N, C-alpha and C positions, 0 to 999 in steps of 0.2 A: 517156538512151536515146532514139534518134531515132524518128520516126514510121515505120511500116512494119515494125518489129521489136518483138516483145513477148517478155518473159521471165517465165514463170510458175512455179508451184510444183507439184512432183510429190509427191502424198501417198501414201506407201507403206503401203497397208492391210495388208501383211504384218507391219509393224513396230509399228504403233500402233493402239490400240483406236479404234473409230469416232468416239467423242466427242472424243478427243484429236486425231485426224486432222482433224476439222472445225475445231477450235480453231486448229490449226496453219495450216490454209489461210487462215483469217481473219487470223491474225497476220501471215502472209506478205504478204497483200494490203495490210495497213496499213503495211508496210515496203517497198512498191514493186513487189512481184510482181504480174503482170498478170492471172493466172487460175490455174486449178487443173486438173490431170489426176490421176486416181487409178487404181490398179491393180486388175484384176479377177482374183482368185485364190480358189479354194476352200480351198487350203492354202498356208501359207508355204513358201518355198524350203527353209529349214532351221528346226528346232524353236526355235532361239534367237530368231528373229524373232517368233514367238509369236502372230500374229494372222492373220485372213483374213475380214474382214467383207464383207457383201453390198454390192456397189458402187452399185446403184441407190438404195438407202436413203441411203448416204453422199453421193452426188452431190446428192440433193435437199436434204439438210441443208447441204451446202457452198453451194448456190445461195442458200439463205435467209440465210446468214451473210456472203456476199460479193456483189460486183457485177460481177466479171469473167467471162470465158469459162470453160467447164468441160466436161469430157468424159471418157469412159473411155479409158485408154491402156494396153491395149486390151481390148475384150470379144470373146468368141468365140460367134457365133450358130450353132453347128453341132453341139454335143454336149449340154451342160447346158441350153441354151436353144434352142428352135426360133427361126428368124429372125423369125417373125411376132411373137413376144413381145418380142424386142429392138426391132423396129420400133415396137411399141406403147409400150414404155418410153421410147424416145428421142423419139418424137412427143409424148408427154405432157410431158416436160421442155422440149421446144421450145415447146410451147404455154404452159406455165407461166412460162417465162423467155425471152421473145422475143429472138432475136438473140444469145443467149449460149451455147447448147449445141451441141456437135459430137459426132459418133459415130465413135470409133476402133474398127476391126475387125481382128482377127487370126485366124490359122489354128489357134491353140490349142496347148497342151502337155498331155501326159498327167498332169502333176502335179495339174492342176485338172479336166481334162475326163474322165479315166478313171473318176471316182468314181461316175458313173451306170451303170457296168457295160457300156457299149457296146464293140464291137470298136474297137480303136485302130489306125487305118490308117497307112500310111507317108506321108511328106511330100507327094508329088504329089497323093494323094487329099485330104489335109487342105486343100491349097491350092485344089483344084477345088471342094471343099465350100464354102470361104469365098467364092469368087467367085459360086457359085450362090446362097448366102445373101444376098449383096449384091444380086443381081438380085431376089430375093423382097422384100427391104427396100425397094428402089427402087420396085417395083410398088406396095407398100402405101403408101409416102409419096405416090405419084402418085394412088392411089385416094382418099386423104383430101383432097387438094387439089382433085381433080376431082369428088368426090362420086359416084364410080362404082365398082361392084364389080370386083374382079380375081380371077384364079385363077392357079395355077401347077402344072404337072405336069412335074417335072424328074427328073434322075437320082437326086438325094439327098433332095429335099424336095417335098412336095405342099401345096397351099393350095387349099381349096375356096372357092367364090365368097364374097367378103367385102370389107370396106373398113375403113380406120381412121376411126372416127367422131369422134375427138378429134385434130385435126391442125392445126398452125400453117399460116399462109398460105405460108410459105417452109420447105421441108424442111431439117432439120439437115444440115450438111455430113457426108459420109461420107469418112473418111480410112482408107485401107487400109495396114496394117502390112507393110512390105517389108524383107527382109534380103538379097535377091539380085536380080540384074539382070532376070531373066525376069519375076519377080513385079512388079518395079517398072514395067516397060513395060506389063504387063497392067493394073496399077492405073491407069496413066496413061490407058488407053483407057476405063475405066468409072467411076472414082471421082472425087470432087471434089478430093481431095488425098492426100498421102502422109504417113505417120508412121513413124518409125524410131528406133532407139536409137543411142547414141554408138558410134563406130567410127573407125578411121583416116580422115583427111580424104580421101585418094585413093579409098578404097572408097565413101564416101558421095557423093563427087563423081560417081562412075560411076552410082550409083543415081539421082541427080537427073537425069543425062543421059538414062538409059533411061526414066525417068518422063516427061520432056519429050518424048521420041520418041513414047511412047504417046499423049500429049495431042495432038500434032500429027497423028498418024494418025487420031485420032477427030474431027479438025476443030475442036478446041477450043483456046482460047488457053492458052499455057503460064504467062504471068506472073500470071494471076489465081488459080492453083491454090495453096492453102496447102501449104507444105512444113514439116512439124512434126518436131521432134527432142526425144526424151527423153534427157537427159544425166545419167548417174550420176557422182557424184564423192564424194571424201572430204576434207572440210576439218575441221580442229580447231585448237585453239590451239597445239599442238605437232605436229611431224612424227611423233613416236612415237605419239601418240594417233590421228592420222589413219590411220596404218598399222594400228593395232590395231582401229580401228572397221571398216575394210574387211575385215580378216581374220575378225573376230568376227561382224559384223552382215550382211555382204554377200559372203560367200565365193563365191557363185554367179557374181558378176561377174568372178572370176578363173579360171573353169573354161573352158579353151580347147578345148571339144568340144561337139558338139550335145547339148542337154539336153532336147529335146522329148519323148523317150520315157521319161524317168525318172518313176516314179510316186509316190514317197514322200519327204517331208522327211527321213526317216531315211536314205534312200539318199544324198541330197544331203549330209547331215551326215558320212557316211563319206567321201565324195569330198572334202569341204571340208578334211579333215585333210591332204590333199596340196597344197593351194593355198599358194603363197608370194607374198611381196610383189611379186616381179618378174612374176608371172603376170597382174597387172592392167595391165601396160604396154600402151597403145593401146586399152584397154577401159574403164578407170576411172581418172581422174586423182586421185592422192593427193598433197596438198600442204597445208602450213600457211600458205602465202603466198597471200593473196587475188589478188595481181597475176598469179600463175601461172594461176590459174583464169580470171581475166578474159581473159588472152591466148588461152586455149584456147577459151573461149566465143566470142570475137571471130572466131576462125578459122572456126567453124561459121556465124556470121552472114555472114561474107565469102563463104562457099561458096554461100549463097543460102537458107538456112533463115530463115523469117520468124516462126516461133513456136518458142521453146526453153523446155522445162520442166526445171527443175533438181531432182535428187534427191540430197540429201546423205545418205549411207548411215548416218551415226552417229545416236545418240540426242540429240545436242546441237543439236536443231533451232532453238530460239529464239536461241541464241548465234550459230549460223550465219546465220540470217535477219537478225539485227541487222547482222552484219559485211558480208554480201553486199548488203543493202539500202543500206548506207552507202558501201561501197568498191568494189563490183563492178558492180551493175546500172546506175548512172548513167553508167558509163564505156564500156559496150558500145554501139557506134554502127553504123549501117547506112551 
Protein backbone atom coordinates (compact mmCIF):
# COMPACT_ATOMS: atom_id res chain seq x y z
CA UNK A 1 0.00 0.00 0.00
CA UNK A 2 1.53 3.31 -1.07
CA UNK A 3 2.19 6.41 1.01
CA UNK A 4 -0.73 8.82 1.10
CA UNK A 5 -3.40 6.14 1.43
CA UNK A 6 -4.23 4.27 4.62
CA UNK A 7 -6.69 1.46 5.19
CA UNK A 8 -7.97 1.06 8.72
CA UNK A 9 -10.30 -1.15 10.71
CA UNK A 10 -13.88 -0.25 11.57
CA UNK A 11 -14.90 -1.65 14.94
CA UNK A 12 -18.65 -2.26 14.98
CA UNK A 13 -19.61 -1.65 18.59
CA UNK A 14 -23.13 -2.76 17.70
CA UNK A 15 -21.84 -6.30 17.09
CA UNK A 16 -19.03 -6.92 19.56
CA UNK A 17 -18.68 -6.37 23.26
CA UNK A 18 -16.14 -3.65 24.07
CA UNK A 19 -13.30 -5.94 25.14
CA UNK A 20 -13.64 -8.00 21.97
CA UNK A 21 -13.83 -4.86 19.81
CA UNK A 22 -10.58 -3.59 21.33
CA UNK A 23 -8.89 -6.95 20.84
CA UNK A 24 -10.01 -7.02 17.21
CA UNK A 25 -8.66 -3.52 16.60
CA UNK A 26 -5.27 -4.60 17.96
CA UNK A 27 -5.38 -7.79 15.89
CA UNK A 28 -6.20 -5.80 12.75
CA UNK A 29 -3.28 -3.43 13.31
CA UNK A 30 -0.92 -6.37 13.72
CA UNK A 31 -2.05 -7.55 10.28
CA UNK A 32 -1.50 -4.33 8.38
CA UNK A 33 -4.54 -2.16 9.12
CA UNK A 34 -3.46 1.42 9.80
CA UNK A 35 -5.90 2.67 12.43
CA UNK A 36 -9.34 2.29 13.94
CA UNK A 37 -12.71 3.95 13.78
CA UNK A 38 -15.61 2.90 15.99
CA UNK A 39 -19.34 3.47 15.81
CA UNK A 40 -21.22 5.60 18.34
CA UNK A 41 -24.63 4.06 19.07
CA UNK A 42 -26.81 3.83 22.15
CA UNK A 43 -28.64 0.87 20.58
CA UNK A 44 -27.74 -1.64 17.86
CA UNK A 45 -29.54 -1.46 14.53
CA UNK A 46 -31.16 -4.86 15.05
CA UNK A 47 -31.36 -7.03 18.19
CA UNK A 48 -29.21 -9.72 16.51
CA UNK A 49 -26.19 -7.40 16.68
CA UNK A 50 -26.54 -7.38 20.43
CA UNK A 51 -24.24 -4.59 21.65
CA UNK A 52 -23.89 -0.81 22.02
CA UNK A 53 -20.99 0.18 24.26
CA UNK A 54 -19.90 3.73 25.07
CA UNK A 55 -17.54 4.89 22.38
CA UNK A 56 -15.25 7.18 24.41
CA UNK A 57 -14.30 4.38 26.81
CA UNK A 58 -13.64 2.04 23.90
CA UNK A 59 -11.53 4.58 21.99
CA UNK A 60 -9.29 5.07 25.00
CA UNK A 61 -8.76 1.32 25.30
CA UNK A 62 -8.11 1.07 21.55
CA UNK A 63 -5.51 3.82 21.81
CA UNK A 64 -3.73 1.94 24.60
CA UNK A 65 -3.61 -1.29 22.60
CA UNK A 66 -2.65 0.19 19.20
CA UNK A 67 -0.34 2.79 17.68
CA UNK A 68 -2.35 4.06 14.68
CA UNK A 69 -4.93 6.78 14.27
CA UNK A 70 -8.39 6.49 15.81
CA UNK A 71 -11.66 8.37 16.04
CA UNK A 72 -15.44 8.09 16.24
CA UNK A 73 -17.12 7.37 12.95
CA UNK A 74 -19.21 9.29 13.86
CA UNK A 75 -20.45 10.90 17.09
CA UNK A 76 -23.41 13.28 17.45
CA UNK A 77 -22.80 16.34 19.64
CA UNK A 78 -26.38 17.60 19.54
CA UNK A 79 -28.76 15.39 21.56
CA UNK A 80 -27.24 12.84 23.97
CA UNK A 81 -24.17 15.04 24.41
CA UNK A 82 -23.75 18.79 24.52
CA UNK A 83 -20.97 19.82 22.10
CA UNK A 84 -18.92 21.11 25.04
CA UNK A 85 -18.63 17.57 26.43
CA UNK A 86 -17.67 16.17 23.03
CA UNK A 87 -15.01 18.87 22.72
CA UNK A 88 -13.63 17.99 26.15
CA UNK A 89 -13.61 14.24 25.40
CA UNK A 90 -11.88 14.74 22.06
CA UNK A 91 -9.34 17.22 23.43
CA UNK A 92 -8.46 14.78 26.23
CA UNK A 93 -7.77 11.99 23.74
CA UNK A 94 -5.77 14.39 21.60
CA UNK A 95 -3.65 15.32 24.60
CA UNK A 96 -3.14 11.73 25.74
CA UNK A 97 -2.30 10.39 22.27
CA UNK A 98 -0.68 13.23 20.28
CA UNK A 99 -1.21 13.19 16.53
CA UNK A 100 -3.40 10.10 16.52
CA UNK A 101 -6.95 11.18 17.33
CA UNK A 102 -9.51 12.71 14.97
CA UNK A 103 -13.13 13.70 15.60
CA UNK A 104 -15.88 12.53 13.26
CA UNK A 105 -19.21 14.32 13.66
CA UNK A 106 -22.66 13.55 12.26
CA UNK A 107 -26.22 14.85 12.47
CA UNK A 108 -27.52 11.77 14.28
CA UNK A 109 -30.30 9.21 14.02
CA UNK A 110 -33.33 8.67 16.21
CA UNK A 111 -32.22 5.11 16.98
CA UNK A 112 -29.57 6.43 19.35
CA UNK A 113 -30.44 10.05 19.99
CA UNK A 114 -34.17 9.92 20.86
CA UNK A 115 -33.46 7.96 24.05
CA UNK A 116 -32.95 11.13 26.10
CA UNK A 117 -36.53 12.14 25.37
CA UNK A 118 -35.99 15.32 23.38
CA UNK A 119 -38.08 16.42 20.42
CA UNK A 120 -36.76 14.72 17.30
CA UNK A 121 -36.52 17.33 14.50
CA UNK A 122 -36.53 16.85 10.75
CA UNK A 123 -33.29 16.56 8.77
CA UNK A 124 -32.69 20.28 8.01
CA UNK A 125 -32.76 21.16 11.71
CA UNK A 126 -30.55 18.20 12.63
CA UNK A 127 -27.99 19.38 10.08
CA UNK A 128 -28.13 22.98 11.32
CA UNK A 129 -27.67 21.73 14.88
CA UNK A 130 -24.64 19.75 13.79
CA UNK A 131 -22.96 22.74 12.17
CA UNK A 132 -23.62 24.94 15.19
CA UNK A 133 -22.19 22.19 17.40
CA UNK A 134 -19.05 22.19 15.26
CA UNK A 135 -18.79 25.94 15.81
CA UNK A 136 -18.98 25.44 19.58
CA UNK A 137 -16.34 22.69 19.47
CA UNK A 138 -14.02 24.82 17.34
CA UNK A 139 -14.39 27.71 19.78
CA UNK A 140 -13.51 25.46 22.69
CA UNK A 141 -10.53 23.93 20.89
CA UNK A 142 -9.28 27.48 20.20
CA UNK A 143 -9.88 28.45 23.84
CA UNK A 144 -7.64 25.66 25.05
CA UNK A 145 -4.86 26.51 22.63
CA UNK A 146 -5.01 30.27 23.31
CA UNK A 147 -5.70 29.95 27.05
CA UNK A 148 -8.62 32.37 26.78
CA UNK A 149 -12.26 31.96 27.76
CA UNK A 150 -14.95 31.79 25.09
CA UNK A 151 -18.74 31.89 25.09
CA UNK A 152 -21.50 31.01 22.66
CA UNK A 153 -25.11 32.14 22.36
CA UNK A 154 -26.64 30.44 19.35
CA UNK A 155 -29.95 29.18 18.09
CA UNK A 156 -29.55 25.70 19.59
CA UNK A 157 -26.68 25.88 22.09
CA UNK A 158 -25.41 28.15 24.83
CA UNK A 159 -21.97 28.19 26.38
CA UNK A 160 -21.13 30.47 29.27
CA UNK A 161 -17.60 31.83 29.60
CA UNK A 162 -15.16 28.94 29.89
CA UNK A 163 -12.23 27.25 28.22
CA UNK A 164 -10.74 23.79 27.76
CA UNK A 165 -8.09 23.47 30.42
CA UNK A 166 -6.61 20.23 29.07
CA UNK A 167 -5.87 20.71 25.39
CA UNK A 168 -3.18 19.51 22.96
CA UNK A 169 -1.09 22.08 21.09
CA UNK A 170 -2.81 21.06 17.85
CA UNK A 171 -6.57 20.52 17.82
CA UNK A 172 -7.93 17.15 16.64
CA UNK A 173 -9.13 17.19 13.05
CA UNK A 174 -12.89 17.66 12.74
CA UNK A 175 -14.42 15.52 10.00
CA UNK A 176 -18.07 16.14 9.13
CA UNK A 177 -20.23 13.24 7.94
CA UNK A 178 -21.92 14.03 4.64
CA UNK A 179 -24.41 12.14 2.53
CA UNK A 180 -25.62 14.89 0.20
CA UNK A 181 -24.05 17.63 -1.93
CA UNK A 182 -25.34 20.61 0.08
CA UNK A 183 -23.95 19.29 3.36
CA UNK A 184 -20.70 18.33 1.62
CA UNK A 185 -20.15 21.87 0.33
CA UNK A 186 -21.04 23.36 3.71
CA UNK A 187 -18.62 20.94 5.39
CA UNK A 188 -15.91 22.06 3.01
CA UNK A 189 -16.32 25.64 4.23
CA UNK A 190 -15.93 24.90 7.94
CA UNK A 191 -14.48 21.45 8.66
CA UNK A 192 -10.99 19.99 8.42
CA UNK A 193 -12.20 17.03 6.39
CA UNK A 194 -15.07 14.90 5.16
CA UNK A 195 -16.22 11.46 6.26
CA UNK A 196 -18.85 9.38 4.49
CA UNK A 197 -19.96 5.80 3.93
CA UNK A 198 -19.78 3.51 0.93
CA UNK A 199 -22.06 4.36 -2.01
CA UNK A 200 -21.85 4.21 -5.81
CA UNK A 201 -18.67 5.82 -7.09
CA UNK A 202 -20.47 8.50 -9.12
CA UNK A 203 -22.40 9.70 -6.07
CA UNK A 204 -19.29 9.86 -3.91
CA UNK A 205 -17.42 11.64 -6.67
CA UNK A 206 -20.06 14.36 -6.60
CA UNK A 207 -19.73 14.68 -2.82
CA UNK A 208 -15.97 15.14 -3.08
CA UNK A 209 -16.41 17.78 -5.77
CA UNK A 210 -18.86 19.78 -3.66
CA UNK A 211 -16.62 19.46 -0.61
CA UNK A 212 -13.73 20.81 -2.69
CA UNK A 213 -15.91 23.75 -3.78
CA UNK A 214 -16.57 24.60 -0.16
CA UNK A 215 -12.87 24.44 0.65
CA UNK A 216 -12.03 26.80 -2.20
CA UNK A 217 -14.79 29.23 -1.20
CA UNK A 218 -13.34 29.39 2.32
CA UNK A 219 -9.89 30.12 0.90
CA UNK A 220 -8.33 26.88 2.12
CA UNK A 221 -6.37 24.32 0.09
CA UNK A 222 -8.29 21.28 -1.13
CA UNK A 223 -5.48 18.76 -1.26
CA UNK A 224 -4.60 18.84 2.42
CA UNK A 225 -8.14 18.05 3.65
CA UNK A 226 -8.61 14.41 4.71
CA UNK A 227 -11.29 12.55 2.77
CA UNK A 228 -12.41 9.55 4.79
CA UNK A 229 -14.58 6.61 3.79
CA UNK A 230 -16.16 3.92 5.95
CA UNK A 231 -16.77 0.94 3.68
CA UNK A 232 -19.11 -1.87 4.69
CA UNK A 233 -18.56 -5.26 3.04
CA UNK A 234 -19.28 -8.92 3.54
CA UNK A 235 -16.49 -11.42 2.96
CA UNK A 236 -16.54 -15.06 3.99
CA UNK A 237 -14.94 -18.29 2.83
CA UNK A 238 -17.98 -19.06 0.67
CA UNK A 239 -20.44 -16.91 -1.25
CA UNK A 240 -23.33 -18.42 0.67
CA UNK A 241 -21.82 -17.52 4.01
CA UNK A 242 -21.06 -13.98 2.86
CA UNK A 243 -24.69 -13.50 1.80
CA UNK A 244 -25.98 -15.04 5.03
CA UNK A 245 -23.76 -12.76 7.12
CA UNK A 246 -25.06 -9.65 5.37
CA UNK A 247 -28.70 -10.66 5.72
CA UNK A 248 -28.37 -11.78 9.34
CA UNK A 249 -25.85 -9.38 10.83
CA UNK A 250 -26.23 -6.18 8.80
CA UNK A 251 -29.65 -6.07 7.12
CA UNK A 252 -29.76 -2.32 7.73
CA UNK A 253 -27.14 -2.06 4.97
CA UNK A 254 -29.74 -3.27 2.47
CA UNK A 255 -32.54 -0.91 3.50
CA UNK A 256 -33.02 1.48 0.59
CA UNK A 257 -34.87 4.22 2.42
CA UNK A 258 -34.05 6.90 4.99
CA UNK A 259 -33.54 5.35 8.42
CA UNK A 260 -32.81 8.38 10.58
CA UNK A 261 -36.32 8.57 12.06
CA UNK A 262 -36.67 4.94 13.18
CA UNK A 263 -36.43 4.62 16.96
CA UNK A 264 -36.09 0.96 17.88
CA UNK A 265 -33.99 -2.08 16.98
CA UNK A 266 -37.27 -3.99 16.97
CA UNK A 267 -38.61 -1.74 14.22
CA UNK A 268 -35.48 -2.41 12.20
CA UNK A 269 -35.90 -6.14 12.85
CA UNK A 270 -39.36 -6.09 11.29
CA UNK A 271 -38.12 -4.18 8.25
CA UNK A 272 -35.14 -6.53 7.94
CA UNK A 273 -37.51 -9.34 7.03
CA UNK A 274 -38.07 -7.63 3.68
CA UNK A 275 -34.37 -7.24 2.80
CA UNK A 276 -33.10 -9.48 0.00
CA UNK A 277 -29.63 -10.19 -1.36
CA UNK A 278 -30.13 -7.84 -4.32
CA UNK A 279 -30.97 -4.93 -2.01
CA UNK A 280 -27.29 -4.64 -1.04
CA UNK A 281 -26.27 -3.84 -4.62
CA UNK A 282 -24.26 -0.60 -4.69
CA UNK A 283 -24.41 -0.30 -0.90
CA UNK A 284 -22.51 -3.27 0.53
CA UNK A 285 -20.26 -5.53 -1.54
CA UNK A 286 -20.85 -9.23 -0.90
CA UNK A 287 -18.23 -11.64 -2.24
CA UNK A 288 -16.03 -14.55 -1.20
CA UNK A 289 -13.33 -13.41 -3.63
CA UNK A 290 -10.72 -11.10 -2.04
CA UNK A 291 -9.80 -9.79 -5.48
CA UNK A 292 -13.34 -8.48 -6.01
CA UNK A 293 -13.06 -6.56 -2.76
CA UNK A 294 -9.59 -5.27 -3.66
CA UNK A 295 -10.88 -3.90 -6.96
CA UNK A 296 -13.77 -2.14 -5.22
CA UNK A 297 -11.49 -0.57 -2.60
CA UNK A 298 -9.13 0.51 -5.36
CA UNK A 299 -11.97 2.39 -7.06
CA UNK A 300 -12.51 4.48 -3.97
CA UNK A 301 -8.79 5.12 -3.59
CA UNK A 302 -8.67 6.25 -7.22
CA UNK A 303 -11.61 8.55 -6.55
CA UNK A 304 -9.53 10.48 -4.04
CA UNK A 305 -10.23 9.03 -0.60
CA UNK A 306 -7.05 8.91 1.43
CA UNK A 307 -8.33 7.05 4.51
CA UNK A 308 -10.58 4.02 4.10
CA UNK A 309 -11.88 2.06 7.09
CA UNK A 310 -13.23 -1.41 6.36
CA UNK A 311 -16.10 -3.05 8.20
CA UNK A 312 -16.71 -6.72 7.48
CA UNK A 313 -20.26 -7.32 8.65
CA UNK A 314 -19.81 -10.97 9.65
CA UNK A 315 -18.63 -12.35 12.98
CA UNK A 316 -15.68 -13.96 11.15
CA UNK A 317 -13.43 -11.03 11.98
CA UNK A 318 -10.08 -12.71 12.57
CA UNK A 319 -10.39 -14.92 9.49
CA UNK A 320 -11.27 -11.85 7.42
CA UNK A 321 -8.42 -9.79 8.89
CA UNK A 322 -5.97 -12.60 8.08
CA UNK A 323 -7.10 -12.81 4.46
CA UNK A 324 -7.33 -9.09 3.78
CA UNK A 325 -4.07 -8.31 5.56
CA UNK A 326 -2.35 -10.83 3.30
CA UNK A 327 -4.21 -10.57 -0.01
CA UNK A 328 -5.95 -7.19 -0.21
CA UNK A 329 -4.29 -4.37 1.75
CA UNK A 330 -0.80 -4.72 0.18
CA UNK A 331 -2.31 -4.52 -3.33
CA UNK A 332 -4.34 -1.32 -2.98
CA UNK A 333 -2.24 1.52 -4.41
CA UNK A 334 -2.49 5.28 -4.74
